[in-house]
N, C-alpha and C positions, 0 to 999 in steps of 0.2 A: 807457771804451769808445770806440774810435776812430771807429766809425760815428756815434755820437751827437755827437762833437765836430764832425765834418764837417756834420752835420745843422744845426748852428747857423748855418752860412753858406750852405748850398745851398738852392735853391728847393725847397719842400716843398708837397705837396697832401694833402688829407684826404678820406676818404669813409667812409660808414657802411653796414654790411651790415644793412639793415632786417629781414632774416629772423632775425637774432640780437638785435635791439634789444628791451630789456625795458621801455622807456618810463620809466625812472627819472628822466630829465632831468638827471642829473649833468653831462653835457656842456654843456647849456645854462646851467647854473649857473656852470661854470668859464669858458666862452667864449661868451657870448650873441651876440657879433659873428659867430661861425662856425657855431653850432648852434642849432636851434630845434625844439621839439616841435610837430607838426601836430595837427589835430583827430583824426587816426586814432590818436593816442597814441604815435607813433613819432618818433624824432629824425631830422632831415635836416640836411645842410649848407646853408649859404647862400652865394650868389654875392657877389662884392665889391660888387655893387649892392644887397645886402640882400634878394635874391629867394630864396625857398625852392626848392631843387633837388630835385624828387621823382622824377627818373628813377633807376632802380636803378643803383648804381655811380657816380653823379654825383660829381665831385670839385670841390673848390674850393681855391684857394691858401691856404696858411697864412701869415698876416702874421708877419714876424719878431718883432714886438712881442708877439704872442700865442702864440709857440711853446711856452713853458712851460705856459700854460693849456691848450692843445690836447694837449700831451703828457700832462699830468696827467689830462685827460679820458679819454684812451685807457687810461691806467694804472688809473684808478678805475672805469671802466665795468663794471658787473656782467654785461653781456651780451658783453663782449669783442668788440664790433662796430665799434670805431673804428680805422681804419687810416690811418697817416701814412706817406707814402713820398716818397722823393726823386723829383723830376720827371725828372732826368737819366737815371736807370737803372731806376726803378720799384721800388727796394729799400725795403722797409718798415723804418722806423727807430723807430717807436713803434706799439704795438698787438700783437695776439695773434700775428702772424707775424714780428715783429721778431727779428732774429738776435742 
Protein backbone atom coordinates (compact mmCIF):
# COMPACT_ATOMS: atom_id res chain seq x y z
CA UNK A 1 0.00 0.00 0.00
CA UNK A 2 1.58 3.23 -1.12
CA UNK A 3 0.11 5.43 1.63
CA UNK A 4 1.47 3.11 4.28
CA UNK A 5 4.97 3.30 2.81
CA UNK A 6 4.84 7.11 2.98
CA UNK A 7 3.54 6.89 6.53
CA UNK A 8 6.85 5.36 7.60
CA UNK A 9 8.70 8.61 6.91
CA UNK A 10 6.09 11.35 7.35
CA UNK A 11 5.12 12.97 10.63
CA UNK A 12 2.08 11.22 12.10
CA UNK A 13 -0.28 11.99 14.96
CA UNK A 14 -2.78 9.80 16.79
CA UNK A 15 -6.05 10.45 18.59
CA UNK A 16 -8.71 8.34 20.27
CA UNK A 17 -12.47 8.70 19.91
CA UNK A 18 -13.50 8.11 23.54
CA UNK A 19 -17.17 7.74 22.48
CA UNK A 20 -16.16 4.43 20.85
CA UNK A 21 -13.52 3.31 23.36
CA UNK A 22 -14.36 -0.02 25.00
CA UNK A 23 -11.68 0.33 27.68
CA UNK A 24 -9.99 -2.98 26.82
CA UNK A 25 -6.55 -1.40 27.20
CA UNK A 26 -4.99 -3.13 24.21
CA UNK A 27 -3.54 0.18 23.05
CA UNK A 28 -1.81 0.76 26.39
CA UNK A 29 -0.36 -2.76 26.22
CA UNK A 30 1.05 -2.18 22.72
CA UNK A 31 2.31 1.38 23.24
CA UNK A 32 2.25 2.53 26.89
CA UNK A 33 4.43 5.50 25.91
CA UNK A 34 1.53 6.83 23.79
CA UNK A 35 -1.69 5.48 25.38
CA UNK A 36 -3.02 5.24 28.92
CA UNK A 37 -6.27 4.18 30.57
CA UNK A 38 -7.69 6.80 32.93
CA UNK A 39 -9.78 6.20 36.04
CA UNK A 40 -12.92 6.57 33.89
CA UNK A 41 -11.89 3.31 32.17
CA UNK A 42 -11.26 4.94 28.79
CA UNK A 43 -8.03 5.24 26.83
CA UNK A 44 -6.37 8.57 26.09
CA UNK A 45 -3.24 9.67 24.27
CA UNK A 46 -0.31 11.10 26.18
CA UNK A 47 1.77 14.13 25.31
CA UNK A 48 5.49 13.79 24.58
CA UNK A 49 5.94 15.04 28.18
CA UNK A 50 3.96 11.98 29.41
CA UNK A 51 0.84 14.00 30.36
CA UNK A 52 -2.61 12.51 29.79
CA UNK A 53 -4.52 14.52 27.15
CA UNK A 54 -8.21 14.35 28.08
CA UNK A 55 -9.61 16.96 25.69
CA UNK A 56 -11.86 15.24 23.10
CA UNK A 57 -9.97 14.88 19.82
CA UNK A 58 -6.59 15.65 21.41
CA UNK A 59 -3.72 14.43 19.26
CA UNK A 60 -0.15 13.48 20.04
CA UNK A 61 2.80 12.84 17.73
CA UNK A 62 3.62 9.24 16.87
CA UNK A 63 7.32 8.63 17.49
CA UNK A 64 8.82 6.82 14.50
CA UNK A 65 10.24 4.17 16.81
CA UNK A 66 6.69 3.36 18.02
CA UNK A 67 4.91 3.50 14.65
CA UNK A 68 4.42 -0.26 14.37
CA UNK A 69 3.11 -0.51 17.95
CA UNK A 70 0.69 2.37 17.42
CA UNK A 71 -0.45 0.93 14.06
CA UNK A 72 -0.99 -2.47 15.70
CA UNK A 73 -3.01 -0.77 18.44
CA UNK A 74 -5.29 0.78 15.84
CA UNK A 75 -5.62 -2.54 14.02
CA UNK A 76 -6.39 -4.60 17.14
CA UNK A 77 -8.63 -2.08 18.93
CA UNK A 78 -12.05 -3.69 19.48
CA UNK A 79 -13.72 -0.26 19.54
CA UNK A 80 -12.14 0.91 16.25
CA UNK A 81 -11.49 4.21 18.00
CA UNK A 82 -7.77 4.82 17.34
CA UNK A 83 -6.99 7.13 14.43
CA UNK A 84 -3.47 7.66 13.04
CA UNK A 85 -3.14 10.37 10.44
CA UNK A 86 -0.48 12.28 8.55
CA UNK A 87 0.15 15.71 9.99
CA UNK A 88 0.76 17.22 6.54
CA UNK A 89 -2.69 16.57 5.07
CA UNK A 90 -4.79 14.92 7.80
CA UNK A 91 -5.23 11.67 5.84
CA UNK A 92 -5.79 8.68 8.10
CA UNK A 93 -3.19 5.97 7.46
CA UNK A 94 -4.14 3.54 10.25
CA UNK A 95 -7.50 3.11 11.93
CA UNK A 96 -11.14 2.72 10.94
CA UNK A 97 -11.08 5.54 8.36
CA UNK A 98 -7.80 4.54 6.67
CA UNK A 99 -8.10 4.18 2.91
